[in-house]
C-alpha positions in Angstrom: -21.0 72.3 0.6 -24.4 72.3 2.2 -26.9 73.9 -0.1 -29.1 76.8 1.2 -32.4 76.1 -0.4 -33.7 79.5 0.7 -31.1 81.1 -1.6 -31.8 78.6 -4.4 -35.5 79.5 -4.0 -34.7 83.2 -4.4 -32.8 82.3 -7.6 -35.8 80.3 -9.0 -38.2 83.0 -8.0 -36.2 86.2 -8.3 -37.5 89.8 -7.8 -34.2 91.4 -9.0 -32.2 89.9 -11.7 -29.0 90.9 -13.6 -27.4 89.8 -16.9 -23.7 90.4 -16.8 -21.8 90.6 -20.1 -24.6 90.4 -22.7 -23.5 92.1 -25.9 -24.5 93.3 -29.3 -22.3 90.6 -30.7 -24.6 87.9 -29.3 -27.7 90.0 -30.3 -28.4 90.4 -26.5 -29.4 86.8 -26.2 -29.9 86.8 -22.5 -31.6 90.1 -22.2 -34.0 89.2 -24.9 -34.7 85.8 -23.4 -35.6 87.4 -20.1 -37.5 90.4 -21.4 -40.6 88.5 -20.1 -39.2 88.6 -16.5 -41.9 90.0 -14.2 -39.4 91.5 -11.7 -36.7 94.2 -12.2 -34.1 93.3 -14.8 -30.7 94.9 -14.9 -27.6 94.7 -17.1 -23.9 95.0 -16.4 -21.8 95.9 -19.5 -18.8 98.2 -20.1 -18.7 98.2 -23.9 -20.0 101.5 -25.2 -21.4 99.9 -28.3 -23.3 97.3 -26.4 -24.5 99.8 -23.8 -26.3 101.8 -26.5 -28.2 98.7 -27.5 -29.1 97.8 -23.9 -30.5 101.3 -23.3 -32.5 101.1 -26.4 -34.1 97.9 -24.9 -35.1 99.9 -21.9 -32.9 97.9 -19.5 -30.9 99.9 -16.9 -27.2 99.2 -17.3 -24.4 99.6 -14.8 -20.6 99.4 -15.2 -20.3 97.2 -12.1 -22.6 94.7 -10.4 -21.7 96.4 -7.1 -23.4 99.6 -8.3 -26.8 98.2 -8.6 -29.0 99.6 -5.8 -31.3 96.5 -5.2 -30.3 93.1 -3.7 -29.8 90.7 -6.6 -31.6 87.3 -6.5 -30.2 85.9 -9.7 -27.2 86.7 -11.9 -26.8 85.5 -15.5 -23.1 85.5 -16.3 -22.2 85.6 -20.0 -18.6 87.0 -19.9 -15.5 85.5 -21.4 -13.9 82.9 -19.2 -11.0 85.2 -18.4 -13.4 87.5 -16.5 -15.3 84.7 -14.7 -13.4 84.9 -11.4 -13.7 88.7 -11.3 -17.5 88.5 -11.7 -17.7 85.7 -9.2 -15.9 88.0 -6.7 -18.4 90.8 -7.4 -21.3 88.3 -6.9 -20.0 87.2 -3.6 -19.4 90.8 -2.4 -22.8 91.8 -3.6 -24.4 88.8 -1.8 -26.2 87.6 -4.9 -28.4 84.6 -4.0 -27.1 82.5 -6.9 -25.5 82.9 -10.4 -25.6 80.7 -13.4 -22.6 80.9 -15.7 -23.4 80.5 -19.4 -19.6 81.1 -19.8 -17.9 78.0 -21.1 -14.3 76.9 -21.8 -13.6 75.1 -18.5 -13.0 71.4 -17.8 -15.1 70.3 -20.8 -12.3 71.6 -23.0 -10.0 68.9 -21.4 -7.2 71.5 -21.4 -5.0 72.3 -18.4 -6.0 75.9 -18.5 -9.7 75.1 -18.6 -9.5 72.5 -15.8 -7.5 74.9 -13.5 -9.9 77.8 -14.1 -12.9 75.6 -13.2 -11.2 74.4 -10.1 -10.4 78.0 -9.0 -14.1 78.9 -9.6 -15.2 76.0 -7.5 -12.8 76.7 -4.6 -13.7 80.4 -4.5 -17.4 79.7 -4.5 -17.3 77.0 -1.9 -15.1 79.1 0.4 -17.8 81.8 0.3 -20.7 79.2 0.4 -21.8 80.8 -2.9 -24.2 79.0 -5.3 -22.9 78.6 -8.8 -25.1 76.9 -11.4 -22.9 75.6 -14.2 -20.6 76.8 -15.7 -21.3 76.0 -19.4 -25.0 75.9 -18.9 -28.3 77.6 -19.9 -29.4 78.1 -16.3 -33.0 78.4 -15.0 -36.5 78.4 -16.4 -39.5 79.4 -14.4 -42.4 80.4 -16.8 -44.5 81.7 -13.9 -42.1 84.5 -13.2 -40.8 84.9 -16.7 -37.2 83.7 -16.5 -36.2 81.7 -19.5 -33.3 79.7 -20.9 -34.1 80.9 -24.4 -36.4 83.3 -26.2 -38.5 80.5 -27.8 -39.8 79.3 -24.4 -43.3 80.1 -23.2 -44.2 82.2 -20.1 -47.4 82.7 -18.1 -48.3 79.0 -17.9 -47.0 76.8 -15.2 -47.4 73.1 -14.4 -46.3 70.2 -12.2 -43.1 69.2 -13.9 -39.5 69.7 -12.6 -36.7 69.1 -15.1 -33.0 68.7 -14.4 -30.7 68.7 -17.4 -27.0 68.6 -18.0 -27.6 69.8 -21.5 -28.9 73.3 -22.2 -30.3 72.3 -25.7 -32.2 69.4 -24.2 -33.6 71.7 -21.4 -35.0 74.1 -23.9 -36.3 71.5 -26.2 -37.9 69.4 -23.5 -39.9 72.4 -22.3 -41.2 73.0 -25.8 -42.0 69.3 -26.6 -43.7 68.8 -23.2 -45.7 72.0 -23.7 -47.0 70.8 -27.0 -48.1 67.6 -25.3 -50.1 69.5 -22.7 -47.5 69.4 -19.9 -46.0 72.5 -18.4 -43.0 73.1 -16.3 -42.9 74.5 -12.8 -39.1 74.8 -12.7 -36.2 73.6 -14.9 -32.5 73.8 -14.6 -29.6 73.3 -17.1 -26.6 72.8 -14.9 -23.8 72.0 -17.4 -20.5 71.1 -15.7 -22.1 71.0 -12.3 -19.0 72.4 -10.6 -20.6 73.5 -7.4 -24.3 72.5 -7.5 -24.7 69.0 -9.1 -27.8 66.9 -10.0 -28.4 65.6 -6.4 -28.7 69.1 -5.1 -31.5 69.9 -7.6 -33.2 66.6 -6.9 -33.3 67.4 -3.2 -34.6 70.9 -3.9 -37.3 69.7 -6.3 -38.3 67.0 -3.9 -39.3 69.5 -1.2 -41.1 71.9 -3.7 -44.9 71.4 -3.4 -45.5 72.7 -6.9 -43.5 69.9 -8.5 -45.3 66.5 -8.7 -43.0 64.6 -11.1 -39.3 65.0 -12.0 -37.6 64.4 -15.3 -33.8 64.3 -15.8 -31.3 64.3 -18.7 -27.9 63.2 -17.4 -24.6 62.4 -19.0 -22.8 61.3 -15.8 -22.5 61.8 -12.1 -19.6 63.0 -10.0 -20.4 61.2 -6.8 -22.3 58.0 -7.7 -22.9 56.9 -4.1 -24.4 60.3 -3.1 -26.5 60.5 -6.3 -28.0 57.0 -5.8 -28.7 57.7 -2.1 -30.6 61.0 -3.0 -32.3 59.4 -6.0 -33.7 56.6 -3.8 -34.9 59.0 -1.2 -36.6 61.3 -3.7 -38.1 58.4 -5.8 -39.9 57.2 -2.7 -41.7 60.6 -2.5 -42.1 61.6 -6.2 -41.7 59.8 -9.5 -38.4 60.4 -11.2 -37.7 59.5 -14.8 -34.2 59.6 -16.2 -33.0 59.9 -19.8 -29.3 58.9 -19.8 -27.0 60.2 -22.5 -23.9 58.3 -23.6 -25.4 54.8 -23.9 -22.9 53.9 -26.6 -19.1 54.1 -26.7 -19.4 56.9 -29.3 -21.9 58.8 -27.1 -19.6 58.4 -24.2 -16.8 60.1 -26.1 -19.1 63.0 -27.0 -20.0 63.5 -23.4 -16.4 64.2 -22.4 -16.3 67.3 -24.7 -19.8 68.4 -23.8 -19.9 68.6 -20.0 -16.6 66.9 -19.0 -18.6 64.1 -17.4 -17.4 60.5 -17.1 -19.5 58.0 -18.9 -21.0 55.1 -16.9 -21.6 51.6 -18.4 -25.2 51.5 -19.4 -26.0 48.1 -17.8 -24.6 49.3 -14.5 -26.5 52.5 -14.7 -29.9 50.9 -15.6 -29.6 48.4 -12.8 -28.7 51.1 -10.2 -31.5 53.4 -11.3 -34.1 50.6 -11.2 -33.0 49.6 -7.7 -33.5 53.2 -6.6 -37.1 53.2 -7.8 -36.7 55.6 -10.7 -37.5 54.9 -14.4 -35.0 54.7 -17.2 -36.0 55.9 -20.7 -33.9 56.1 -23.9 -35.3 59.2 -25.5 -36.9 62.6 -25.0 -40.3 61.4 -26.4 -40.4 58.5 -23.9 -39.3 60.8 -21.1 -42.3 63.2 -21.9 -44.7 60.3 -22.3 -43.7 58.5 -19.1 -43.9 61.6 -17.0 -47.4 62.2 -18.4 -48.5 58.6 -17.6 -47.1 58.9 -14.0 -48.8 62.3 -13.6 -52.3 61.4 -14.8 -52.7 57.6 -14.3 -53.7 56.1 -11.0 -51.4 53.4 -9.8 -51.1 50.8 -12.6 -51.7 47.4 -11.0 -52.0 44.9 -13.9 -50.6 44.3 -17.4 -53.9 43.2 -19.1 -55.1 45.8 -21.7 -58.5 46.1 -23.3 -58.5 48.2 -26.5 -61.3 49.8 -28.5 -61.8 52.4 -31.2 -59.6 51.0 -34.0 -60.6 49.3 -37.2 -59.3 46.4 -39.4 -55.6 46.1 -39.8 -55.2 49.0 -37.3 -56.4 46.7 -34.5 -53.9 44.0 -35.5 -51.0 46.6 -35.3 -52.3 47.9 -32.0 -52.3 44.4 -30.4 -48.8 43.7 -31.7 -47.4 47.0 -30.3 -48.9 46.6 -26.8 -47.7 43.0 -26.5 -44.2 43.9 -27.8 -44.1 46.6 -25.2 -44.4 43.9 -22.5 -48.2 44.1 -21.9 -51.0 41.6 -22.5 -54.0 41.9 -24.8 -56.1 38.9 -23.6 -59.5 37.7 -24.7 -62.3 39.4 -22.8 -64.5 37.5 -20.3 -67.5 35.4 -21.5 -69.9 37.8 -19.9 -68.3 40.7 -22.0 -68.6 38.7 -25.2 -72.2 37.7 -24.4 -73.2 41.3 -23.9 -71.4 42.6 -27.0 -73.2 40.0 -29.1 -76.5 41.5 -28.3 -75.8 44.7 -30.3 -72.4 44.7 -32.0 -72.5 44.7 -35.8 -69.9 42.4 -37.4 -70.2 44.2 -40.7 -66.8 46.0 -40.9 -66.0 45.3 -37.3 -65.2 42.6 -34.7 -64.6 42.3 -30.9 -62.0 39.7 -29.9 -59.8 42.4 -28.3 -58.9 44.9 -29.6 -62.5 45.7 -30.3 -62.7 46.8 -34.0 -65.5 49.3 -33.9 -65.3 50.3 -37.6 -67.9 52.9 -38.6 -71.0 50.8 -37.7 -70.3 50.5 -34.0 -68.7 53.8 -33.0 -72.1 55.2 -32.0 -72.2 52.4 -29.4 -69.0 53.5 -27.7 -70.8 54.2 -24.4 -72.0 50.6 -24.1 -68.6 49.2 -25.3 -66.6 51.2 -22.8 -69.0 50.3 -19.9 -68.6 46.6 -20.8 -64.8 47.0 -20.7 -65.1 48.8 -17.4 -66.9 45.7 -16.0 -64.7 43.1 -17.8 -62.8 40.8 -15.4 -60.0 39.9 -17.8 -58.5 43.4 -18.1 -56.9 46.0 -15.9 -56.4 48.9 -18.3 -58.6 50.5 -21.0 -57.2 52.1 -24.1 -59.3 54.2 -26.5 -58.3 55.3 -30.0 -59.8 58.7 -30.4 -61.7 60.0 -33.5 -59.3 62.7 -34.7 -59.9 62.0 -38.4 -63.6 61.4 -38.9 -65.3 62.4 -35.7 -67.5 65.4 -35.3 -66.8 67.9 -32.5 -69.9 66.6 -30.7 -68.7 63.0 -31.0 -65.2 63.8 -29.8 -66.5 65.7 -26.8 -68.9 62.9 -26.0 -66.0 60.5 -25.7 -64.1 62.9 -23.5 -67.0 63.1 -21.2 -67.6 59.4 -21.2 -63.9 58.5 -20.4 -63.9 61.1 -17.6 -67.0 59.6 -16.1 -65.5 56.1 -16.1 -62.2 57.3 -14.8 -63.9 59.0 -11.9 -65.4 55.7 -10.7 -63.3 52.9 -12.0 -60.0 51.5 -10.6 -58.9 50.7 -14.1 -56.4 53.0 -15.8 -57.7 54.9 -18.9 -55.5 55.9 -21.7 -56.3 57.6 -25.0 -54.4 57.5 -28.3 -54.9 60.7 -30.3 -53.2 60.0 -33.7 -52.7 62.5 -36.5 -51.1 62.5 -39.9 -51.9 65.9 -41.4 -51.4 69.5 -40.1 -55.2 69.9 -39.7 -55.4 66.6 -37.8 -52.5 67.7 -35.6 -54.4 70.8 -34.6 -57.5 68.7 -33.8 -55.3 66.2 -31.9 -53.7 68.9 -29.8 -57.1 70.4 -28.8 -58.5 66.9 -28.1 -55.4 66.0 -26.0 -55.9 69.1 -23.9 -59.5 68.2 -23.4 -58.8 64.7 -22.2 -56.0 65.7 -20.0 -58.0 68.5 -18.4 -60.3 65.7 -17.3 -57.3 63.6 -16.0 -57.0 61.2 -18.9 -53.5 61.0 -20.4 -53.4 61.1 -24.2 -50.6 60.1 -26.6 -49.9 60.8 -30.3 -49.2 57.2 -31.3 -50.0 53.6 -30.1 -46.3 53.0 -29.7 -45.8 55.9 -27.4 -48.9 55.1 -25.4 -47.9 51.5 -25.0 -44.4 52.3 -23.8 -45.7 54.9 -21.3 -48.2 52.5 -19.8 -45.6 49.8 -19.4 -43.1 52.2 -17.8 -45.9 53.3 -15.3 -46.6 49.6 -14.6 -42.9 49.0 -13.9 -42.7 52.0 -11.6 -45.7 51.0 -9.5 -44.7 47.3 -9.5 -41.3 48.2 -8.0 -42.9 50.6 -5.5 -45.3 47.9 -4.4 -42.6 45.3 -4.0 -40.3 47.7 -2.3 -42.8 48.5 0.4 -43.9 44.9 0.9 
């Protein structure tokens, strides 16, 4: 079925939205989640007990979807599976732009009844060229217009991320984790079983969306591998795509079957295919967020040599180990750099082989140190450990300004590590992260996460460069 992106766009940016089947038993989960919706929200419910609660929420309720006076852009369907086909009929007759079915109990149950019902849903939708998202999914998230997959998600803010997830839980959690790291979503979809619309459809839609700059995915499997890889290669040539694949182990593969009914793919085959398409593989949500951040903020990463400053003592040793173990290099600096450092650098409590151990004595000279690293001919990337623990607000802001100045004129990539270990430090780290990223400098909460993100960005640009050669 050819996807009408105009209708999908109406669903992601609705003016009129309806929740079908939300009830008192579920504490009106979907009506509460979408209470932030900026358009007109309706309900369809026939239970007198639930209708009373819906009216108390101030949401107009109708006994049939067909009775709603306005054209509906998006329907959220939360009815028992036995009523799914009837509601689909009403959606088709009402000419709803698209519907996502939270309703589950289909092919993922591996029962004959569930498989037959999902097939009937698919055939009916495709015959009418109707867009079903799901079933067995959490649907759409667009914080700009206030549609949410759960009541814990934010609204109002919007950003450059597109996220496509087979898991509803991961879709919601990703939005929250990314938000805490200073990254906001433009559009996100949890598509569950992917009966009518599958992951390649959303990839194509996000590729043509000018608000989305980078795309993240959580996948458990694909229905049509040839089509998926073709679309992935086309989209990756236009925008960075980072994929977290579930089911990397035999045990994880078994869990997939009962979650979304997908077939597991051998991990080695998957990794090779995704790399050949120009996308990036990651093994966790943390690395997914970090890699998207690196690809969003960093200029093209062209080399693997890293110059590091801002740490002290044993911390510098650990930092060097982590970056090298991630597949990067921490080489000696040039003779010219060492000669210049020797004119002012205090070796009491510090040292400068690379990483440059500033200690307390040399932190005040950070401007000179960073400018030396900017000119250094033995490094391609600069990493700064920020002062979340001991720095004054003035010192921290000074380093933000300095890194932004260098980033504006230097071809080298600049990365900041903003560590924390206490709740108070976490608050300072979050604020400092936002300051750096507002100036275009990506910040990461640990050296391990920063190192892996930088290496993934290097791999992405290395493939892109070799593919275009």
